[in-house]
N, C-alpha and C positions, 0 to 999 in steps of 0.2 A: 652440480652447479658447472660441471665439466660435460654433463648433455647434455644441460640448457644452452651451453656456449657454442657446443657441438650445432645444436640445429639449429642455432640463431644465422651461422656460421654457414648452414646449409641452404637455410632461407633464402639467406645473401645471394649464396654463389647460382642457385638455381634460379631466383625470379631474376635478377639483372642477366644472367646468360639465358633467358629466353627472352629477355629485353636485347640485348643483342643479338643474337641471332633471328629472330625476328625483321629486324634492321637490317641486317645483312643477306637475308632469302628474300624479305620481302612478305612471309607468311602474318598470317596476324598473330600479334603477339600476346595477346589472350589465349587465342588455341593450345602456344607453345607453354603458355604457363599454365595451365591446365594439365596440358600430358608431361611436364614436369615434376609436378608434386603428386597424378595419379601412380607415375611411375615411381619416384621413390618412397610413398606410401603403401597404399592399398595393392600394388602390381607386385612388388617386390616383397611385399609381407605377407601376399598368398604361398610364394615361394619359401618362406622364412628368412626373407633377406634382406625385410625390410629398415632403412637407414633413414627416415624422419616419422617418425612420431609425436605430433605437437601435443597431443594428448598427454600422454603419457614426463613428455619434459614439463609442461606449462601446468597442468590439471588445471584446477577454477579458474586459472589465470590467463586462459585461453580467452575465454568470455568476451572478458572487462578491454583485452588486448586490441581484439577482433572488433570491437565496439566504438573502441576510442580512435581506430584508425580509419572505419567507416566515417567518423564524425568530420574528423580531419581531410577528408578525401569529400567531403560533400562542402564542408567550408572554404577549400579550396576550388571546387566548384563553382560555390557564389560567386566567389571574387571575380568569376570572369562573366557574370553576368550583367550586360550593362542596359538598363530600362529604354538606351537610346537605339537601342538594336528594335526595341517594340516595337518603334514610330513603324520600320520596314515590316516587322515580322509578325506585329503584337494580335492578327487576326486568330490567325493557327494557333499560335501561343496558348493562348485565353480557350480557343476551340478543344485542344489540346488536353488542357489542363480542368475545365469544367466540362465539359460533354465526352472528353476520351475518360477519363478515369470512372465516372458510375455508370455510362456506356457498357466498360471494358470490365468491370468489375460485376457486371449483372450476366454479361454472353460469358467469362471464368467462369463465375458460380455452375453454369446451366452445365459447360462441357465438364466441370469437375465435378458435380452430382450424375448426368446420363451417363458420359462416356468413360467419367474416371472411375465412379461406382463409389464416390466419398461418399459420407455421410455431408448430409447437409449443414450441421455445424461445421465440419473439416472443409467443406467446398467453398461455403460462403467468407471462409478466414483465412485459407490459402489462396481464391482468384481475390481477397482484395489486396494481397504480397507481390500477387502476379500483375498488378497494372503498374510496376515499377520496371524501369529500365535499368537506371544507373549510369552514373558518370565513371563506372568503374572498367564498364565496359565501352561503352558511346563512344569519349574522349578518344582514348587509342585505335579503335575502327578509325574516325575519323580523321585523327593525325595523320594514319598510314593508307587513305583512300584518299582521292581526292573529287569531292563531291564539292556541286553549287554552293554558295552562300547561305538562299535561302533555306534549302531542307536540312543543309548541316545544320543551321543555326537552331531549327525548330527540332531538331533532334537532340539539339544540345541542354537547351532547355526544359526540354520536355523530362531529360535524364534526369536533371538535377531538381526541378521544380517537384517532380510526380514520385521522388522519390519516399522523400518523410511523409510525404499522402500515402503513399502504397503502406509505409509502415502505421499509421494513425488508424486505417483502415481496418487494417488486422487487428488494433489492440481496440475497436469500433467492437469489431464482432467476438473476440473474446471475451473483453466485461461482458458483454450483453449476455454472451451465454452461460458465463460463471454466474452472475447475476439471476438468470434464471434456475441454474441449478443450487445454486444455494443457496439465495432469497427469494427467489420467485420476481424478480424485477422484469422491469418491461423496459423498450429501448427509449422510451421517452423520461426514464432517469438514467441513463447511461450514458448518452447521445449528449446531452444539455453539457455534464461531468466533463466528459471528454474533451468536447470543441472548448470550454473554459480554458483546461487545462493545455488546448492548444494556441488558444490566443493567449495565456501567460506566458509562456513559453517564448511564443514572437514576440512579445514586449521585451521580455530579456532579453533575445538574442540582438534585437534591436539596439536597448539601452549599452548591452557591451560595443554594440561597435560605435555609436556614439560617444561614449569614453574614450575608444582608441583614435577616432580620428578627432576629436577634443584635444589629447594629452601628447599624441604625438610631435605633431607640429611646434607648439608651442614650447618644447624641449621639456620635458616633464618626463620621457621616458630616453634614457639615453640611446645613439646609435647601438652600440653594441648589445644591446638590452632589449633593442624592439621586434627582436625573428623570437625570441624566449618567452617575454610576457605577452606576446601572441598567441603563441602555441597555449600555454599557460591558461590564457581566457578562455580560449576556445576548449582548451578539457574542461578546464572551470563552468563553464555554460552550459556543456552536454551533461556533466554528473550533475548539477545543478536540478537543471529541469530534467532528466531524466528520475529525480527522487518525487519532480507532481505526478509524472505520466509517465507511465512506459513508454520508452520510444520517443517521448516528444523534447528529449534533446534533439534529435536530429531536426527537428524544426528550430530550434532554437540556432543551431549552429547556421542552417540553410536560412534563414533570416539578418544572418549577424555578416555572415561571408556577402550577402545581394546587397545587405543596408552600407556596407563601406566600398563595395565594390562602385557603389553610385554616389557615395557622400567624396568620392576625387581623392580623398587623401594623399597628396605628390610626395609626402615623406614615404608610402609604401609602394613607390615602383621600385627602390630597391632593393625588396626582398620577394617581388614577383621573380629571380631566377632562383631563389632558396624554396619557396615554395612549392616551384615546380615539381624542381629535385626531391623532395617530401614527398608529393602526391605520387611519383615515378616508385618510386621506393617501397610508400605503403599497399600502393596496388599489387605490385611484385608479391612483395612479403606475403598479404593476405590471401592471394592467389593462391597461391604457395600452402600456406597454412591450412587453409579450407579442404584444400584440394588434396592432400597429405592427410590430413588425419580422417579422411573418411574408409568406413571398415567394406568393405566387397558385401558382408552379409545385409548391409542396411540396402544394397541391390536388389537382393532378392525377390522382390518385387517386380522387377522391371522383365524378368525372362520372358520374351515374345511366344516360347513355347506352352506356356500356362492362359488362362484363361485371365487371372489378374494382371498378369504381365503385360498381354496383350491388348486389354483396355485400357492398359496405362501408356500403350505403345501408340493407340487410336488417338488419345490425348493427345501426346505431342503434334500429331500429325495436325487435331483440329484446334490446337491453339496456335501453330504458324501459318495454318491455309483458311480458317476461317475464324478466331477471335479477333484476331491482329489483325487483320483485313476491314472485316466488319466493324471495327471500333473506330478507326480510322476511314473507314469510307463516309461512315454515319454521321460521325462528329466533324466530317470537312463535308456536309452536304450544303450549298448556298454559298460557301465561303472564295475567296478569290483566287487560293493557293488551286497553279495547274493540275490540269489530272495527270499529270504523266509525274509530277512529286508528291501526288496523293497515293498514287500507288507505291512513291518507295516511302515513301514513310509506312506504307502497307505493309512492307516484308521488311524492314528492318526496326528490330525489339531483343537486340540480345538481353539478357537479365544476367545480373550476377552478384558480388558481397552480399549484398543488404537482404536479395530474396534468401540465400542459403543461410545468413546468420540468421535474419528474425524466424523462417524457419526451422531451425533448429529450438530456437528458444520456446517457438509456442508448438512444436512437438511435444515436448515433456510437457507444457501446461494443461494442452489438452487429454493428454495420457492418463495424467491426476485428475478430470473430471472424467474419467470414465469412457470416453471415446478412442475405442483402441484403434480408429484409421490415422490416427494423432502421428503414430511412430512411422506412417508410409511419408509423411511430407519432407523427413530427413533427406531419404533417396530419390523423390521424387523432387523437391528442386536442384539438387544436381543432375538427375536424368533432365528438367528443364536447361537447365543454365548450359550444359553440355549442348543441348539440342541447336540450342538457338545460337550460340556461338559459335560452333561449328557450320550450321547452316548459314549465317547471317556473315559471318568473317570470312568466310570464303569466297563468299557471292555477292558482295558489299558494288565490288570494283564492273562485275560484270554487268548487276541489273541495274547499277549507273548509267552503265554506257548503254544498255537497252535500251532506257526510259529518254535517255538524253540527257539524263542529270549532269554526269560526269564533268568538271572543270577540266581546265589543260593538262591533255596528257604528258604534256613532255616539262619538263622544268623548266621555269622561265626567269628573268633575269628586271630585279627593279633597280633601275637607275635614277641617282638623286642630282638634280641641276639640269635645266636644259640648253648646253653650249654646243658649238658647231660638232664638237667631235663629240660629245654624248649623244646628239641627234643622230650623227653618222655610223655612229656603233648601233644604237636603234633599229635606224633603217637595215642595215646588214643583219640586224640577229629578225627581226620583224619578218624579210623575204625569206629567210630559212627557217621560217615558221616556229622559230622559239617566241615563247608568249613574253612581251616587253611593254612594261610602262613606265613613261618618262613623268618627274615629279616636281611640279617646280611651283614657288609662289609667283611668280609674274608670267599672266594671261599672257603679255607684249613674248616673252622669252620663249614662251610654247607654242608662240605661233609658226613658224617655222617646222616641230612636229606634226601639228594639226594639218599643214599644209601639204606633208605625206604619206597622209594618214596614218599618225602612228600612235597608237593608247595614249592618253596622256590623262595627268590628275591634275587638277589644277586648285592649290591647296600646301599649306607649309609640312611636310612630313613628318617633323617632329611633335607637332599638335596634336593631341593625343583624339582628338575626332578622329583625324585617318586613318586611326585603326578601327573606326567604326564604321567612314564612310567609304575603304577603298579594303577592298578582297584583297590580300597578302596570301592567301594561301598557292594561289599558282607560284609565287616566287619563291625559290629555292638561294638565290642569289643575290646580293646587294653592291651597285658599283656606287661609289658619291663622287661626284664628278663635276659638282659646284667650284666657281672662282674661288672660294674662301676655303682654305687648307684646313683651319682650324674647325670651321663648320664639317668639313669633310670625315672630318677625325670624330666628330660629337655624333655625327649622322650615324657612323661605323660601331658606335660605342654604346648610340643605344638599344639596334635594329642586333649587337651579336649577340644577349643572351638568349633569344627567339628566333633568329636561323641559325645562329652559331657561328663562335670565330672563326674559321677557316674557311666561312661562306660570306664576310663582309671587306669590299675591296675599296681602296682608294689610290687619285693618283698622288704620287709621293717618294721622294727622294730613299733612294736605297739603299745606299752607303753609311749605315750606321756607323762607322768612325768619323765621319765628316760632321763635326757639329754645329760648322758655321752653316752647314747644308739641311741642317736639319732641327727646324723650328719645333718640332713637337714629339716625344720620347714614344718609341714602340709600343709601349704599353697601352699608349690612347687610340692609336691608328687601328687604323683597318690594316689590311694588308696589302703593300705597295705592288701596283701591276704594274709589268712588264720587268723581265729581267735586269734592265739597266734603271728601273724606279723611276722614268719620267715623270716629272714634278708636272702642274697644273701648268704652265709657264711654258715647259717644253714643248706641252703636246701642243699647246694656244697657237704657239711659233710655226711649229710642224703643219700642224692643218693649215696656217696664211701660206705655208711653203707649197700648200697641193698635196703635200701627205693622204695619202687615202686606207682605207681598211680594205686588206681584200682575203678573199677566201682561197684556200689551196686544199683537192682532196687527197688524200694519199691512199697508198693502195700497195700488196706488195710487191708490185716492181717498181713502187714511188711514195718512198719513203720518207722521215723526216729531214735526214742529209740532203736527199734529192730535194727537197721542197725549199732548205735554203738557199740550195745553190741557183735555183731559177729565181729567187729574190734577189732586190739591190742588196748591197752588202751593208745599208745601214738600215735595215726593216727590223723591226721590234716583233715577235712574238707575241700573242698577247693575251689569248685563250684557242683552248680543245671544244669543239662540237662531236660528243660519243655520238653515235648511231641511236642510241636510244635518246638524245639532246641533253644529254647532261653537261653542262658546263666547265669545265676545267679550265681555271687560268694560270697564265704566268707571271710569278712574283718575282719578288729581287733573292725571296731566300728561297725560292723551290719552284719547282719545274714539272708540270704531267710526263707521263709517261706516252707518247704518241705510238698509237695502236695503225694496223691497216683498217681503211673505213673510217676513219677518223675527219675531223674536216678543221682546219687551221685556220687563225684568223691572224691577220699579219698587220702591222702599222708599219709602211712604208712608203718612200717617195717614189713621186708619179715614174713612170718608168724611160720620160725624155729626161732624167734629173742631170744634172753635171757632169763628170766623165762619161757616162753613159751613153747618153746625146752627142756628146763629142765625137766618140769613137764609133759610132754609128751612122755618124755623118761621114766621118773619115771613111769609112768603108764604102758607102756609098759614092762618095766621089772619085772613090778606086774604078770601083763595080764603072760607072759609066763611063770613065777615059779610056777604060779595057775593055770594054763591051756596048757592042750595041741593041743589046736586050735589054726587056724590065729590068727597074731598079728592086732590090728584095725586100719584101714585104715586110712592115713593122712588126715584129711579134708584139707586141702594146696593143 
């Protein structure tokens, strides 16, 4: 019991620690998770100090735990697949599924047999598993990189849809060879049986989704039980369908997730943050479990100084530079996908949890059938995972830039509401090369922004269709600046789970002790802009008085105190722009620490305002009386 509890704690610490380190360093999270698992398990174990041994802690339960985790990850991935995306990217998705899978299976089989030297049955089975990429590796990779919307969507759909298909390919191959060895069966006897099992499993998954979509909105499940009921439904569907056919449960949960996503059940929106958190925990935990459970003896086949190891090393090169590129280029022939995006897809294909889990399962079964090469699959699958994750994880940004499929490299700002002040802010940031987008439901209110050449989106930002019609990837911060304070709070509340509660802002009062001037509690609002907490009316009034947004560049010789002295006394600091483009806002609750090289954007009165103007005029009058020289130039 104590060993199991310690193992669970270590898995959590290593997995989430690797995720946090990836966030701080910008390194691929999946690479760091694999490294953490290898170090805690087989590497330290080689020296006799192994601190993590999942197989010893969980025994026979490890396989079912990993299987259920993969099922939940596939279900969560399916929830992100909206058929409305197929209107724009459907051609590429269908080609990757209906052409990419058979082409990849064929080319992978040839590489496994002729280059890796595997027996034909083992080669065909392993190549079937190799068609998967998997959301456990692709989605974190896309999350950390900035790739344009179409190639990112194609990689996402391929990873989620092809995962259960690859598992079924392996099942078809195994059942065929098992039937051949034991019963003398043929492919015509095996394939229809598995196809029917897959169809039945898909129907069960759809029925489970339909039941959820019917019961949740009608109040048959209380709010506090919705998440537990959904999790139990997913696990139960997975287990039941696996009883029908091995790995058919993956088909069922994927269909269940996709079906629920496209039934647009409004009551499911509230659980999206929870499911995302569960997905991060599961991905982190499963990667640590699988990599730490590896035994270095299983990698003895990968010694490049031996003939067998050299062949497997050449196989990895063929997989990266021949099989995947040929699969994509052949399946995309004649499509409307641009060539630069095809080449990007041809390179990015990291393998993950499903490959390792299914390979380990069939390695034992192939050995039982008398295929000695079956035991090689465990080490080879880990080699494929490590090679593809390292190769693609560290090069995705470089390749995306090289092929011009990289999105905005600087963090962007999404502005809800086209008001004179928000348009002025958008113009200022746009001129500083910060990606910005002004969203408003009124075409007329967007007219001044369009006249300035600013990026705009005409539509209701809270409409679900906006999420699919507008690429939100470039925007790491949001400012809600409409005339309606309550609406601004609603926008911030809606986008906080996706962007982050510390990245959504709105205009509003900053005096938390003054209830008369605070219509909404802080828990319902975004962070209030400006240290003074200027509200909507405050900003509008000052905008009419001629206040402007000024930019001040800081340096070693000109610090933030100098900047404050150079501005009018009434000026309010709004935000910092770091040299890498990161935006840090001054709020009523906190202020960023300015550094040399930062740019400060302030909201300040015009230079010729009130006392300044009077003092300047007095100085000019005195100068004219005392000297015949030209008047002093106006520094404004």
